[in-house]
Each structure stands twice: as structure tokens, then as C-alpha cells.
N, C-alpha and C positions, 0 to 999 in steps of 0.2 A: 653286154649290159652289165646294169651296177649289184652288185651284191652287197646286202646289207645283213649284219645278224639277229636273229631273235629279239636279244636284246636292247639290242642299237634301234629296231624298228619299234618295239613296243613302248620305249621312252619318247619317240619322235615321227608314231604313226601318222596322225593328223598333216603335219609337215609334208613327210612322204607320198601321201595318200593325194596331197593337192600337188605335189612335182607330178605325179603324175599324171594327174589330169590333166594339167594343162602343158606338161612336155611331149606326154605320150607316148614316154621312155617308159618301158617296163622295167620292175627291181625282180631280182630274185632273193629270198628270204633262206637266207642259213642258217642249218640248224649245227652249233661245232662244225663248221665249216666247210658239210657237205649243202648242196642244195635242197631245198624241201619244197619251196612254195614260190610262184612266181606270180605277182600283179603285174596285170595289165587293164589299159584303160577299156572300156566297152563298146566296142564299135559297130552297132545295129547296123544291119545290114536290111534297106527296104527293100523286097522284093516283090513286084509285082505278083501277084495273085497265079496271074494263068502259068507264068515261070514257075510258080511251085507245084502246079499239079501236071507240069513239061513230061511226061515219060510212066504216068500213074497208070493212067488207062490199058491194061492188058486184052480186052478183047472188044472190037467195034464192030460188030457186024451191018446191024441194020438200026441208024440211028432215027430213023421215023415210024418205025412201028413201035407200038406200047409195047408196055413192058408184059403183061398180060392182059387176052381179050374180057375177062372180068374183071378187073383191075381198073381199065380206063374210063375214070369218073371223073365231072369235074363236081369239085366236093363244095 
């Protein structure tokens, strides 16, 4: 990964951000030679809704039974 000082980043921020966007290579911003920030391209994952819910059901006893007899009304 390429290291860039804060002052260099400040002077060329738009250019650095465009390069990260196009190349996908992350950059590390340093403060007095020490790494402090990492800038990388956002990669949004398109996850299917069922995959998001997988493993979230804790207990599943009777799927066809109503929650409570007095709450089973069609609105």
C-alpha cells in the first residue's frame, strides 16, 4: 500500500481520491511518519435478503400455529 503524508494528501486530495476510485488501490495517510488513516474504495455487497436472515431464527416450534388464539384476526 502506498503511504501519503497528511500534508501531501491535503494538497492533492481530489487527485488521490480519484486515483483510489479508478485503481481500487487503498492509500494509508501518515501523520509524522506514523500510519493514522486508510482510504479505500467502498465495495458494496449486494446480499440476498434471505442470506441476511440466515441463522437469525432462534426457536421455530410450530410455524403453522397462530401467535395467540385471540390475536389471529385478519385486519
